[in-house]
C-alpha positions in Angstrom: 4.7 -15.3 11.7 7.2 -17.4 9.4 10.6 -15.0 8.3 12.0 -15.8 4.9 15.6 -16.9 5.6 16.6 -16.0 1.9 19.6 -13.7 0.1 18.4 -10.2 -0.5 19.0 -11.0 -3.8 16.0 -13.8 -3.8 13.7 -11.1 -1.6 14.1 -8.7 -4.5 13.0 -11.7 -7.4 10.2 -12.7 -5.1 9.2 -9.0 -5.1 9.7 -8.8 -8.9 7.0 -11.8 -9.3 4.4 -10.4 -7.3 4.5 -7.3 -9.3 4.1 -9.0 -12.4 1.3 -10.9 -11.3 -0.4 -7.8 -9.8 0.5 -6.2 -13.1 -1.3 -8.9 -15.2 -4.2 -8.4 -13.0 -4.3 -12.4 -11.3 -4.8 -13.6 -8.3 -3.0 -16.1 -6.4 -5.7 -18.7 -7.3 -5.3 -17.9 -10.7 -1.2 -18.8 -10.6 -2.1 -21.5 -9.0 -4.7 -23.1 -11.2 -2.6 -22.4 -14.3 0.9 -24.1 -12.4 -1.6 -27.0 -11.5 -0.5 -26.3 -7.7 -2.6 -25.6 -4.7 -2.7 -21.5 -4.0 -1.1 -21.7 -0.5 2.0 -23.0 -3.3 2.1 -19.4 -4.1 1.1 -17.5 -1.6 4.2 -19.3 0.2 7.1 -18.2 -2.4 5.1 -14.8 -2.3 5.8 -14.8 1.6 9.4 -16.1 1.4 8.6 -19.2 3.1 9.6 -21.4 -0.1 12.2 -20.9 -2.2 11.2 -21.7 -5.9 14.0 -24.0 -7.9 15.0 -23.0 -11.5 12.1 -24.9 -13.0 9.4 -23.8 -10.4 10.4 -19.9 -11.5 10.6 -21.2 -15.1 6.8 -22.5 -14.9 6.0 -19.2 -12.4 7.0 -16.7 -15.5 5.4 -19.3 -18.1 2.4 -18.6 -16.1 2.8 -14.7 -15.3 3.4 -14.4 -19.4 6.5 -12.9 -18.7 9.9 -13.1 -19.9 11.9 -14.6 -17.6 14.8 -13.8 -18.5 13.9 -9.9 -18.4 13.2 -10.8 -15.0 16.4 -11.8 -14.4 17.6 -8.5 -16.0 15.5 -6.3 -13.6 17.1 -8.2 -10.3 20.4 -7.7 -12.2 19.6 -4.0 -12.6 18.5 -3.4 -9.5 20.8 -5.2 -7.5 23.7 -3.1 -9.3 22.0 0.3 -8.6 21.2 -0.8 -4.9 25.1 -1.9 -3.7 25.5 -1.6 0.0 27.0 1.7 0.1 24.7 2.7 3.2 25.6 3.0 6.8 24.2 0.3 9.0 22.6 2.6 11.7 22.4 -0.4 13.9 26.0 -1.1 14.4 26.7 3.1 14.1 24.5 3.3 17.5 26.3 -0.1 19.0 22.8 -1.9 19.2 21.6 -5.1 18.3 18.0 -6.0 16.9 17.1 -7.3 20.0 18.1 -4.3 21.8 16.1 -2.4 19.0 13.1 -4.7 19.8 13.5 -3.9 23.6 13.5 -0.3 22.5 10.0 -0.3 20.9 8.3 -2.5 23.2 8.9 -0.1 25.9 7.1 2.8 23.7 4.2 1.9 22.2 4.1 5.6 20.1 7.6 4.9 19.1 6.6 1.5 17.9 3.7 3.1 16.2 5.2 5.7 14.6 7.7 3.9 13.2 5.7 1.3 11.5 3.7 3.8 9.7 7.1 4.8 8.4 7.9 1.2 7.4 4.4 0.8 5.8 4.7 3.5 3.4 8.2 1.9 2.8 6.7 -1.6 1.9 3.5 0.7 -0.2 6.4 2.2 -2.3 8.6 -0.6 -2.4 5.7 -3.4 -3.8 3.3 -1.2 -5.4 4.8 2.1 -6.7 8.1 0.4 -8.5 6.1 -0.3 -11.2 7.2 0.5 -15.2 4.7 3.1 -15.4 4.7 4.9 -12.4 7.2 7.7 -12.4 8.3 10.9 -10.2 7.4 9.4 -7.4 7.6 11.9 -4.6 6.8 12.1 -0.6 6.2 15.9 0.6 6.9 17.0 3.7 4.8 15.8 6.6 4.9 19.2 8.1 3.6 21.2 5.5 -0.2 21.6 6.1 -0.6 23.0 2.9 -0.3 20.0 1.0 -2.5 16.5 1.7 -1.0 13.1 0.5 1.2 10.8 1.3 3.1 10.3 -2.2 2.8 11.9 -5.6 2.8 10.2 -8.7 2.4 10.0 -12.5 0.9 7.0 -13.9 0.1 6.6 -17.5 1.0 10.4 -17.9 -1.4 11.0 -14.9 -0.6 12.7 -11.9 -1.8 11.1 -8.6 -2.3 11.6 -5.2 -2.0 8.6 -2.3 -3.3 9.5 0.8 -1.9 6.5 3.0 -3.5 5.1 6.2 -3.2 2.3 9.0 -5.5 0.4 10.8 -6.7 1.1 14.6 -4.7 -1.3 16.2 -8.0 -1.9 18.6 -10.9 -2.2 16.2 -9.1 -5.2 14.5 -11.6 -8.6 14.7 -11.1 -12.1 13.4 -14.3 -13.4 12.0 -15.5 -16.5 10.3 -15.5 -14.5 7.1 -12.2 -12.9 7.5 -10.9 -9.7 9.3 -12.8 -6.2 10.4 -11.2 -3.6 11.7 -11.2 0.2 10.7 -9.0 3.2 10.2 -8.7 7.0 10.9 -8.6 9.2 7.6 -8.4 12.7 9.0 -5.6 15.2 9.2 -3.5 15.6 12.5 -4.0 19.4 13.1 -7.3 21.3 12.2 -7.2 23.6 9.7 -9.1 25.8 7.4 -10.6 24.4 4.2 -12.6 25.9 1.3 -15.3 23.4 0.1 -16.4 23.3 -3.6 -19.5 26.3 -2.9 -16.9 28.4 -1.5 -17.9 28.2 2.4 -14.4 27.9 4.7 -15.0 25.2 7.0 -12.3 24.6 10.3 -11.8 20.8 10.4 -9.7 18.1 10.6 -11.7 16.2 8.4 -10.5 15.3 4.8 -12.2 17.2 1.7 -13.5 15.5 -1.2 -10.9 15.1 -3.8 -8.5 16.2 -1.3 -6.1 13.0 -3.0 -7.4 10.3 -5.5 -6.9 7.1 -3.9 -6.7 5.9 0.0 -4.5 3.0 0.5 -4.4 1.1 3.9 -1.8 -1.6 4.9 -3.7 -4.5 6.7 -0.3 -5.8 7.9 -2.1 -6.5 11.5 -4.5 -8.9 9.8 -2.6 -11.6 8.5 1.2 -10.3 9.6 1.4 -9.6 5.6 2.5 -6.6 3.7 -1.1 -6.5 2.0 -2.6 -3.5 1.4 -6.4 -2.0 -0.2 -7.4 0.7 -1.7 -9.9 3.0 -2.4 -10.5 6.0 -5.0 -11.4 8.9 -2.6 -14.6 9.9 -4.6 -16.1 6.5 -3.3 -15.2 6.6 0.2 -18.5 7.3 2.7 -18.7 10.8 3.8 -19.3 12.1 7.0 -22.6 11.9 9.3 -21.0 14.1 12.4 -23.9 16.9 13.1 -22.1 19.2 14.1 -21.8 19.9 10.4 -24.5 20.7 7.8 -25.7 18.7 5.4 -24.1 20.4 2.6 -21.1 20.5 4.0 -21.1 16.8 5.2 -21.4 16.1 1.5 -17.8 17.1 1.0 -16.2 15.9 4.2 -15.2 12.4 4.8 -15.9 10.2 7.4 -13.0 10.0 9.7 -13.6 6.5 10.6 -13.8 4.3 7.5 -14.6 0.2 8.2 -11.8 -2.0 6.5 -12.1 -6.1 5.6 -10.2 -8.6 4.3 -10.8 -9.8 1.7 -11.6 -6.4 1.0 -15.7 -5.2 0.2 -16.2 -2.5 -2.5 -15.0 0.1 -2.6 -11.6 -1.3 -1.6 -9.6 -3.2 -4.0 -6.0 -5.2 -3.5 -5.3 -3.8 -6.9 -3.9 -0.6 -6.7 -3.4 -0.4 -10.7 -6.8 -1.5 -11.1 -8.6 1.8 -9.9 -5.6 3.9 -11.6 -6.7 2.3 -14.8 -10.2 3.1 -13.6 -9.0 6.9 -12.8 -7.2 7.5 -16.1 -10.6 6.1 -17.9 -12.4 8.6 -15.9 -10.4 11.1 -16.8 -10.3 10.7 -20.6 -13.9 10.3 -20.9 -14.2 13.9 -19.0 -12.1 15.5 -21.4 -13.2 13.4 -24.8 
């Protein structure tokens, strides 16, 4: 994996350009075509493997149909809002990054737990810092009454997003890309009430319990990509321990994931949110 060697400010600029491309519903290939460049050119500057010069930045902004001055103003605002007044926890603990790496390698469970928190941080950083998104809230992980890793408002509508990771043992590289699976269930068994009024004691999640499933697919290519699907489009449980009537309300505990994504998954969260907003509008009109 190639690591970025650029400044914190440039990393923020890189993320702003990624957000602008996604907001415009453009693929990397779309942008490359406008620029007259190969797709890897866009991939490399978005990953932080290649630095844009001033002329290239202006060309990219033009390809994205965004005002370069507005981008720089956002960069300046974020830089001033995020002045580094935070404590360096590694320095406080008197350990180095190499020490931390050693500790994590010695404790796979700790590494997995930390990876999950980092994935949620990257999800919020890359996808939830958007002009149309407000009021992002993370519920208490131990509050079993609430399901969902992030709650937020998008274009005036409330949404609940459930975040999951891939099962490491399921990851395979094929001629068509990558395949894997994610476990979509609750950590503890709980009693839920089905729309029929029937009560079921289960670890499975309920159809309609959240709005969007987000799965980080970082292990596929060592890049912070995510795939998204509507709750209503996810497969239902086939476990014979539940009746056919119960299964129609219960989500499958293991869901296949591919990269590039295949339906019901997409790599554009805003596309799904816009569809959900339209569906809600249609139901009320």
